[in-house]
PLY file of the C-alpha trace (Angstrom):
ply
format ascii 1.0
element vertex 251
property float x
property float y
property float z
element edge 250
property int vertex1
property int vertex2
end_header
-86.21 16.97 -8.74
-86.79 20.35 -10.32
-84.86 19.52 -13.50
-87.03 16.45 -14.16
-90.18 18.50 -13.54
-89.11 21.01 -16.16
-88.35 18.29 -18.72
-91.69 16.61 -18.04
-93.53 19.89 -18.54
-91.69 20.55 -21.80
-92.50 17.11 -23.21
-96.12 17.32 -22.03
-96.49 20.72 -23.69
-95.15 19.28 -26.94
-97.53 16.29 -26.95
-100.47 18.50 -25.97
-100.31 19.88 -29.51
-102.85 17.61 -31.18
-101.44 18.31 -34.63
-98.14 16.60 -33.71
-99.88 13.46 -32.50
-102.11 13.35 -35.57
-99.32 13.70 -38.14
-96.76 11.42 -36.45
-97.68 8.48 -38.70
-97.38 10.75 -41.73
-93.95 11.87 -40.54
-92.73 8.27 -40.61
-94.20 7.81 -44.07
-92.49 10.97 -45.32
-89.14 10.01 -43.76
-89.31 6.64 -45.49
-89.83 8.30 -48.89
-87.31 11.12 -48.48
-84.71 8.84 -46.87
-85.04 6.37 -49.73
-84.49 9.16 -52.24
-81.37 10.27 -50.36
-80.19 6.66 -50.36
-80.75 6.48 -54.12
-78.63 9.60 -54.75
-75.73 8.03 -52.80
-74.67 11.52 -51.75
-74.70 10.86 -48.01
-71.29 9.69 -46.76
-70.82 6.66 -44.56
-71.18 7.46 -40.86
-71.14 5.66 -37.55
-74.85 4.91 -37.99
-74.37 3.35 -41.42
-72.63 0.49 -39.62
-75.18 -2.09 -38.49
-73.05 -2.82 -35.43
-73.34 0.65 -33.94
-74.16 0.65 -30.24
-77.66 2.11 -30.59
-78.65 -0.52 -33.15
-77.13 -3.44 -31.25
-78.37 -2.60 -27.76
-81.55 -0.64 -28.42
-83.07 -1.28 -31.85
-82.31 -5.02 -31.91
-84.27 -5.38 -28.68
-86.59 -2.40 -29.28
-89.77 -4.23 -28.35
-88.18 -5.26 -25.04
-87.39 -1.60 -24.26
-90.94 -0.62 -25.22
-92.50 -3.18 -22.86
-89.99 -2.48 -20.08
-90.95 1.20 -19.95
-94.62 1.12 -20.97
-95.75 -1.61 -18.55
-94.95 0.28 -15.33
-96.02 3.58 -16.91
-99.49 2.22 -17.69
-99.75 0.83 -14.16
-98.76 4.16 -12.60
-101.30 6.09 -14.70
-104.25 3.72 -14.24
-103.68 1.82 -10.96
-106.60 3.52 -9.15
-109.03 1.46 -11.23
-107.93 -2.19 -11.36
-110.31 -3.20 -14.16
-109.23 -0.25 -16.29
-105.55 -1.00 -15.55
-105.93 -4.61 -16.66
-107.73 -3.56 -19.83
-104.99 -1.07 -20.60
-102.25 -3.64 -19.99
-104.03 -6.00 -22.39
-103.23 -3.49 -25.13
-99.58 -4.48 -24.70
-100.57 -8.13 -25.14
-102.29 -7.20 -28.40
-99.27 -5.16 -29.53
-96.89 -7.99 -28.66
-99.01 -10.41 -30.70
-98.84 -7.99 -33.63
-95.07 -7.64 -33.26
-94.55 -11.42 -33.08
-96.86 -12.20 -36.02
-95.35 -9.58 -38.31
-91.79 -10.55 -37.38
-92.48 -14.18 -38.29
-94.20 -13.06 -41.50
-91.18 -10.97 -42.51
-88.88 -13.95 -41.93
-91.15 -16.19 -44.02
-91.23 -13.71 -46.92
-87.47 -13.28 -46.77
-86.83 -17.03 -46.84
-89.43 -17.62 -49.57
-88.08 -14.97 -51.94
-84.33 -15.15 -51.32
-81.41 -17.10 -52.71
-77.96 -17.70 -51.29
-75.08 -16.65 -53.55
-71.44 -17.55 -53.03
-69.08 -15.31 -55.09
-66.23 -17.80 -54.96
-68.22 -20.42 -56.84
-67.58 -20.24 -60.59
-69.61 -23.23 -61.67
-72.84 -22.17 -59.94
-73.57 -19.10 -57.88
-76.55 -20.59 -56.04
-76.15 -23.00 -53.11
-78.93 -24.81 -51.22
-78.99 -22.87 -47.95
-82.54 -22.40 -46.75
-82.07 -19.46 -44.40
-79.95 -16.38 -43.99
-77.97 -17.76 -41.05
-76.77 -20.92 -42.78
-76.06 -18.89 -45.93
-73.84 -16.39 -44.16
-72.14 -19.14 -42.17
-71.20 -20.68 -45.50
-69.68 -17.37 -46.64
-72.55 -16.51 -48.97
-74.73 -13.47 -49.55
-78.50 -13.64 -48.97
-80.39 -11.83 -51.75
-84.13 -11.38 -51.96
-87.04 -9.28 -50.72
-86.51 -8.41 -47.06
-89.29 -6.25 -45.62
-87.61 -3.74 -43.32
-88.19 -4.97 -39.79
-86.59 -1.78 -38.48
-89.05 0.41 -40.40
-91.90 -1.67 -39.00
-90.94 -1.92 -35.33
-89.56 1.61 -34.94
-92.67 3.26 -36.41
-95.09 0.89 -34.65
-93.37 1.19 -31.29
-93.09 4.99 -31.43
-96.75 5.39 -32.40
-97.89 3.15 -29.56
-95.70 4.93 -27.01
-97.04 8.30 -28.17
-100.59 7.05 -27.63
-99.88 5.54 -24.21
-98.06 8.64 -22.92
-101.13 10.84 -23.47
-102.40 10.72 -19.83
-99.39 12.79 -18.73
-100.63 15.72 -20.80
-103.65 16.02 -18.51
-102.10 14.92 -15.22
-101.59 17.61 -12.60
-98.29 17.73 -10.74
-99.74 16.69 -7.37
-100.84 13.35 -8.85
-97.38 12.56 -10.20
-94.31 11.12 -8.51
-90.61 10.90 -9.31
-90.78 7.35 -10.71
-93.64 8.26 -13.06
-91.83 11.39 -14.21
-88.64 9.44 -14.91
-90.59 6.82 -16.86
-92.23 9.55 -18.91
-88.92 11.22 -19.71
-87.41 7.82 -20.62
-90.32 7.04 -22.95
-89.89 10.37 -24.70
-86.19 9.74 -25.19
-86.94 6.28 -26.55
-89.31 7.84 -29.09
-86.56 10.27 -30.10
-84.11 7.37 -30.50
-86.63 5.36 -32.52
-87.27 8.29 -34.87
-83.54 8.91 -35.33
-82.83 5.25 -36.07
-85.81 5.18 -38.43
-84.14 8.04 -40.32
-80.86 6.10 -40.42
-82.64 2.99 -41.71
-84.34 5.03 -44.42
-81.07 6.64 -45.53
-78.67 3.70 -45.33
-80.46 0.35 -45.51
-82.94 -1.68 -47.58
-84.61 -0.89 -50.88
-87.44 1.62 -51.16
-90.22 -1.02 -51.48
-88.85 -2.91 -48.45
-88.81 0.23 -46.29
-92.13 1.55 -47.53
-93.90 -1.75 -46.90
-92.31 -2.07 -43.45
-93.49 1.45 -42.58
-97.03 0.84 -43.87
-97.23 -2.38 -41.85
-96.13 -0.43 -38.78
-98.79 2.24 -39.26
-101.75 0.02 -40.21
-102.03 -2.06 -36.98
-101.59 1.09 -34.87
-104.42 2.77 -36.80
-106.73 -0.27 -36.64
-106.26 -0.61 -32.87
-105.94 2.92 -31.44
-108.07 4.73 -33.99
-110.82 2.12 -34.51
-110.96 -0.95 -32.23
-109.91 0.64 -28.91
-112.71 3.21 -29.13
-115.24 0.35 -29.00
-116.69 -1.11 -25.75
-115.19 -4.60 -26.03
-111.54 -3.71 -26.37
-108.51 -2.80 -24.22
-109.76 0.79 -24.41
-107.85 4.00 -24.90
-105.49 5.64 -22.39
-107.25 7.86 -19.86
-108.33 11.29 -21.05
-110.74 13.79 -19.49
-114.19 13.67 -21.10
-113.77 17.00 -22.81
-110.52 15.83 -24.39
-112.08 12.57 -25.61
-114.78 14.55 -27.38
-112.15 16.56 -29.22
-109.93 13.59 -30.13
0 1
1 2
2 3
3 4
4 5
5 6
6 7
7 8
8 9
9 10
10 11
11 12
12 13
13 14
14 15
15 16
16 17
17 18
18 19
19 20
20 21
21 22
22 23
23 24
24 25
25 26
26 27
27 28
28 29
29 30
30 31
31 32
32 33
33 34
34 35
35 36
36 37
37 38
38 39
39 40
40 41
41 42
42 43
43 44
44 45
45 46
46 47
47 48
48 49
49 50
50 51
51 52
52 53
53 54
54 55
55 56
56 57
57 58
58 59
59 60
60 61
61 62
62 63
63 64
64 65
65 66
66 67
67 68
68 69
69 70
70 71
71 72
72 73
73 74
74 75
75 76
76 77
77 78
78 79
79 80
80 81
81 82
82 83
83 84
84 85
85 86
86 87
87 88
88 89
89 90
90 91
91 92
92 93
93 94
94 95
95 96
96 97
97 98
98 99
99 100
100 101
101 102
102 103
103 104
104 105
105 106
106 107
107 108
108 109
109 110
110 111
111 112
112 113
113 114
114 115
115 116
116 117
117 118
118 119
119 120
120 121
121 122
122 123
123 124
124 125
125 126
126 127
127 128
128 129
129 130
130 131
131 132
132 133
133 134
134 135
135 136
136 137
137 138
138 139
139 140
140 141
141 142
142 143
143 144
144 145
145 146
146 147
147 148
148 149
149 150
150 151
151 152
152 153
153 154
154 155
155 156
156 157
157 158
158 159
159 160
160 161
161 162
162 163
163 164
164 165
165 166
166 167
167 168
168 169
169 170
170 171
171 172
172 173
173 174
174 175
175 176
176 177
177 178
178 179
179 180
180 181
181 182
182 183
183 184
184 185
185 186
186 187
187 188
188 189
189 190
190 191
191 192
192 193
193 194
194 195
195 196
196 197
197 198
198 199
199 200
200 201
201 202
202 203
203 204
204 205
205 206
206 207
207 208
208 209
209 210
210 211
211 212
212 213
213 214
214 215
215 216
216 217
217 218
218 219
219 220
220 221
221 222
222 223
223 224
224 225
225 226
226 227
227 228
228 229
229 230
230 231
231 232
232 233
233 234
234 235
235 236
236 237
237 238
238 239
239 240
240 241
241 242
242 243
243 244
244 245
245 246
246 247
247 248
248 249
249 250
């Protein structure tokens, strides 16, 4: 598949630029700030992506961690299967990432419930009703107001950063060691990163307050940094994706 080969080479050439990999976290941080400013100006008109029920949000972002695992699991196996111990260590990084995703998601829900109040506009005597969560509030026709850390800002930045790290072996892999399935997985992962970045932009421009988005972004960047930049370089860890020795020395 010549077309796929060309696309793979183009993406690999892009990610081989170390500067892009290094500043990716900063790009998310900058988007969060600039997007929030644009949101504050209210100059951007409503679009298809300002509707929470757009197809990309409903079928990709809402289940973004599922897409990340679905594509990364076989990709890691294909790029590390020759060494079973190394492959298992690398797969354990997805277990760590899933634990981070689950813990932070539950934490966001707790903060939202602890700081929010349900308001029903139709009520003249009292505008607060005793609904303890957003679902029961909305089912009662109310509005849920409080501090809601942006889960989209968190998962989209965290997922994209992890995928970028895990795709790195393809930069150094020669064509004879690749196959069609691996190439298609690599192209799919790159497109997922593009989708995540685009939806992160949409979240920054259309949804949440600035503190909610900024905190969500920071909480997406911090666990990535602590794992891939600190812990995974240590002996007792899932380890980093495969890189030639000369590349590891430069990283």
